[in-house]
Each structure stands twice: as structure tokens, then as C-alpha cells.
C-alpha angles and dihedrals in degrees: 000000000000123000107269091201090073093071115119112255125214123240115299125229090267092053101059115140116263111265095025113114117171091334093309119118113225121192112221097176102062116083118228114263111252117205111228124212123242092257093054092046091051091048092049092050091047093050090053089063100083094188091054091049091051089049092051091050090049093051093048090049092052092047091052091049092047091049102042100026098085090055094051102044122088090220130059120215090247094048117108124209103207090195096054116057114163091347119165122240113301141156089274096046109025095197098026131248137279129242089271093051096254121146111257094208092053091045092049093051092047091046092049090051091050093047092049092050092048092047096049094043094048091045092051092049093048095047091045093051092045093051094048097044096038097048094041092050093051097041099047097033119177117072092350090062093043093051092046092050091046091053091047093050091047094051091046092061095041113102093242096177091056092048092049091048093050093048093047091050092047097092102283113176109257091225091061100029092105091053092051091047092051091048092049094047091050093045093054098038108062104073102093091045089048091056091050092049090049090055092048091049091051089057095054106030091091096047118125097253092051093049090046091053090048093051089049088062099249113161115255095248091053090051090050095047097039104036112016107037094046089056093054095037092105090064091045092054093050092045092050093049096048091040092060090063091048093051092048088055091046092052090047092052094049093046091047088057092046093251100107131036111006137189137314082035117061143208135165090269092051092051093046090049091051094046096044091074090057100031094124098041107032099021098166091075091057104033100055100055090038092054091046091050094050093046093047095050092045090052092049092049091048091052091046092052090047092051091048092053093043095050095044109080091197093057117101095195093088094049125236119334094240 
């Protein structure tokens, strides 16, 4: 008889395949799925939008220049070089001088800073008014909603540009003209957004978490600020971002027509208005603030579009959420 010890033996206990434990296959190569929060998902989707990232970098760069520029330049925007009237760009004045002998680079940086401040301030005021009026009108309903809609409809038919022009020409102190202009732009620019926020509030005021907060006895304004506004904050962020560009253009248009910021103060609109009369002969006065304005608004719009796509889960522009 043959030797029975020569039979092939199966794998011993020490020779089990890797990943097999008690007959159960365990994958050791796949990382565990980590659930990301909404903020991280939004940031990831935003960073995938290359145009929005470039726009954000451009805005930050302009803000840094507008903030630090006056401390680094040898000329202030109010300084006058009596030996350089309407001089082209040179080593002394990198972007040339105006008819009054003021440095164009210093004026452009100061004007950009003023336009940015006006745009952000007006956008914040408009979005704040829209959120308060729109959410309150929808939540309380009744006469509160009727009065709010009546005010919105009234302001929509009021010639706001004419009113702003008359008030700005009515002897406003030059030192505070930019504050008044920002307040007026914000006060006459929130109505459409207010209607949208009212509609959004109507769609969520009867949700379970809002009703639960109401039955728990929370005051109405706490319910609005804690449960309603956070759920429409994505729209508010996008509206604020895109609104800044619109208000910068509005300020530029009014200042271009002599109805906004006026000398000796400066803004991008003031510079463009001054340079437009000499655009074909002394082009450096007109081209520099115009190029800055176009670049700034394009960057703001790119960031606004990127935020809209990142905050909207149904949008495919930001890629998949994971």
C-alpha cells in the first residue's frame, strides 16, 4: 500500500489568505468613508470652480492693494505735483498725473478703496433689510405682510436714481458723502430680494422644526433668526456677493455723472468721469480706473457664481459633493 502521509494537505491555520478572518472577507485597502459637514462640502465644491477661485484671489489682491497702497506710495491722492500737469507715466509717477497734477496711481487706489467700501456697505444694508422684512412678512402674515408688500411695491415704482441724485446734490458734506451714498443705495436696492426671501420663508415656515420651536414657546424673532434665516442663508450670501458688484457699478455711474462722490474726494466713477473727457488724448487717466473697475466686477461676479453653484446641491458645476 502507498504511503498515506504523502497526501496533499490543505492550508493550515497559519496559512490563511490575507483578509480572511473566520470565513469573512475584510477589505484592508479601502479607507473608511468620512462624512463631511456642509461647510466642508461647500468649500470643496467652491474650490473645484477654478474661475471662482481666480476671482476670489483677484478680489483679495485688490483689497490688499487698496488697504496697504496708500502707505507704500510716495504720493497721496490729495498731493499736487506743481511740476507735472497731465504728464504721461514715468519713473516719478508710474501711471501719470491728472490735469490738477495729482498722481493717477494714488487716485486709483484711493478710488478703488472708496468704491469697495460703498459696494460692501450698500450690499450689507440691502441684504439685511431684505432678510428682515421678507422673513417677518411671511412669518407673521396678516397686516404685517400687507404693509410690507405695500412698502415694497411703493419703493419699486419710486424713481430711486432721481431721489439719490437730488439728495446727493442737496449739500451733503463731502467728508460723509460716501456714507450717505451707501445708505441710499442700500435703502433703495433691497425690494426684489425681499420678495424672494418672503417666498422662501413661506415655503419653510410650516416645516416640522419651525412648528416644534413655536410649540416650545420660543419668541417669533428667535424662531426667525435661529431657524428660518439660517435655512435661506445660502441665497443671502449669493445675493450679497453679486449685489456688491451691482452697487459698485451704481456708485460708478452716479459719480461719473457728477451725482455721487465728488472732488476733492475720489472714487472709480469720479476718475472715469474725469478721464472720459480726455480719453483719446490723455488716455492714462481713463484707462487705469476703467480696467480696475472691469476686473473688479468680473471677479465679484465669478465669486458669486461659484458660491451659487457650491451652495446649490442640485448644481453640477461644482462637481459631486463627495
